[in-house]
C-alpha positions in Angstrom: 0.0 0.0 0.0 1.2 3.5 -0.7 1.7 6.0 2.1 -1.1 8.4 0.9 -3.5 5.5 0.9 -2.5 4.4 4.4 -2.6 8.1 5.7 -6.1 8.4 4.2 -7.2 5.2 6.0 -6.0 6.5 9.3 -7.6 9.9 8.7 -10.8 8.0 8.1 -10.4 6.2 11.4 -9.8 9.5 13.1 -13.0 10.8 11.5 -14.9 7.7 12.8 -13.5 8.3 16.3 -14.7 11.9 16.2 -18.2 10.8 14.9 -18.5 8.2 17.7 -17.5 10.8 20.3 -20.0 13.3 18.9 -22.7 10.6 18.9 -21.9 9.7 22.5 -22.0 13.3 23.6 -25.3 13.9 21.9 -26.9 10.8 23.3 -25.7 11.3 26.9 -26.3 15.0 26.9 -29.7 14.5 25.4 -30.6 12.0 28.0 -29.5 14.3 30.8 -31.6 17.1 29.4 -34.6 14.8 29.1 -34.2 13.5 32.6 -34.1 17.0 34.0 -37.0 18.4 31.9 -39.5 15.5 31.5 -38.1 13.1 34.1 -37.6 10.4 31.4 -34.8 9.4 29.1 -34.3 7.4 25.9 -33.1 3.9 26.8 -31.7 3.2 23.4 -29.3 6.1 23.7 -27.8 4.8 26.9 -27.0 1.4 25.3 -25.7 2.9 22.0 -23.5 5.4 23.9 -21.8 2.4 25.7 -21.3 0.6 22.3 -19.9 3.8 20.8 -17.5 4.0 23.7 -16.3 0.4 23.1 -15.7 1.0 19.4 -14.1 4.4 20.0 -11.6 2.9 22.5 -10.6 0.0 20.3 -10.3 2.0 17.1 -8.4 4.6 19.0 -5.9 1.9 20.1 -5.1 1.2 16.5 -4.6 4.9 15.7 -2.5 5.3 18.9 -0.3 2.4 17.8 0.5 4.0 14.5 1.3 7.3 16.2 3.5 5.6 18.9 1.2 7.1 21.5 0.7 4.1 23.7 2.2 4.2 27.2 5.7 2.9 27.3 8.4 2.4 29.8 11.3 3.9 28.0 13.5 5.1 30.9 15.6 2.0 30.6 15.5 1.6 26.8 16.6 5.3 26.4 19.9 4.4 28.2 20.7 1.6 25.7 22.7 2.0 22.5 21.4 1.1 19.1 21.8 -2.6 19.5 20.0 -2.7 22.9 17.1 -0.6 21.6 16.8 -2.8 18.6 16.7 -6.0 20.7 14.1 -4.4 23.1 12.0 -3.2 20.1 12.0 -6.7 18.5 11.2 -8.4 21.8 8.4 -5.8 22.5 6.9 -6.2 19.1 7.0 -10.0 19.3 5.2 -9.8 22.6 2.6 -7.4 21.2 2.1 -9.7 18.2 1.6 -12.6 20.5 -1.0 -10.6 22.5 -2.8 -9.6 19.2 -2.9 -13.3 18.3 -4.4 -14.2 21.7 -6.9 -11.3 21.4 -7.9 -12.4 17.9 -8.3 -16.0 19.0 -10.4 -14.9 22.0 -12.6 -12.8 19.9 -13.0 -15.8 17.5 -13.8 -18.2 20.3 -16.4 -15.8 21.7 -18.0 -15.1 18.3 -20.3 -18.0 18.5 -21.6 -16.9 21.9 -21.8 -13.3 21.0 -23.6 -14.0 17.7 -26.5 -15.6 19.6 -26.8 -12.9 22.2 -28.7 -9.7 21.6 -28.5 -6.4 23.4 -31.4 -5.9 25.8 -32.8 -2.6 24.5 -31.7 -2.3 20.9 -31.8 -6.0 20.0 -28.4 -5.5 18.3 -26.4 -8.7 17.8 -23.6 -8.5 20.3 -21.0 -9.7 17.7 -21.4 -6.1 16.3 -20.2 -4.8 19.6 -17.5 -7.2 20.6 -16.4 -8.0 17.0 -14.3 -4.9 17.1 -11.6 -7.2 18.6 -11.0 -8.5 15.1 -10.3 -5.1 13.8 -8.1 -4.1 16.7 -6.1 -7.3 16.8 -5.6 -7.3 13.0 -4.8 -3.6 12.8 -2.2 -3.6 15.5 -0.9 -7.0 14.5 -0.3 -6.0 10.9 1.6 -2.8 12.0 3.8 -4.8 14.4 4.3 -7.7 12.0 5.4 -5.2 9.3 7.9 -3.7 11.7 9.2 -7.1 12.7 9.7 -8.0 9.0 11.6 -4.7 8.4 13.7 -5.5 11.5 14.5 -9.0 10.1 15.6 -7.3 6.8 17.7 -4.7 8.6 15.5 -1.8 7.5 14.9 -0.1 10.9 16.3 3.4 11.0 18.1 5.2 13.8 15.2 7.6 14.0 12.7 4.8 14.5 14.8 3.4 17.3 15.0 6.8 18.9 11.2 7.1 18.7 10.9 3.7 20.3 13.2 4.9 23.1 11.1 8.0 23.6 13.7 10.4 22.4 11.9 11.8 19.4 8.3 12.3 18.6 6.9 10.7 15.5 5.9 12.9 12.6 2.3 12.7 13.6 3.1 13.7 17.2 5.2 16.6 16.0 2.4 17.7 13.7 0.0 17.7 16.6 2.4 19.6 18.9 3.0 22.2 16.2 -0.8 22.7 15.9 -1.0 23.2 19.7 1.8 25.7 19.9 
């Protein structure tokens, strides 16, 4: 895939996150106003706001992975040289890939149960809610697997190791910081 196509995909994901956040805000705020004014709310909005939050969180995890925005313990890694950082990055990525595989497998195992369960108010098939595990595990897993392949081929740059060690912000993080300053 080309970089503009990948960038466009992640911009789309960011747009979806914003739309989910706006939908949550509208549903929760609308329910608060209705409870204060007419002493009643819309049950569907409470349930849908929860599902929007689940999707927002898991889609956000994929976007955060691309932007190197997940929490990391880089105090030790920052003290290492190039070789030590490289080894830590490969071990970390292998562990993340393993966790993605476990997460995908767990979502797969739960799919049969979730596909027969429906939400109490909306009647929505629960696989639509918890199936986001497929997207998240595959999204993060593909990014990590791609970096592991590049590591095996010796195509990891010094800058990428510095970003992993927490010394430099990624291009996306620098762009956000420039916008805030």
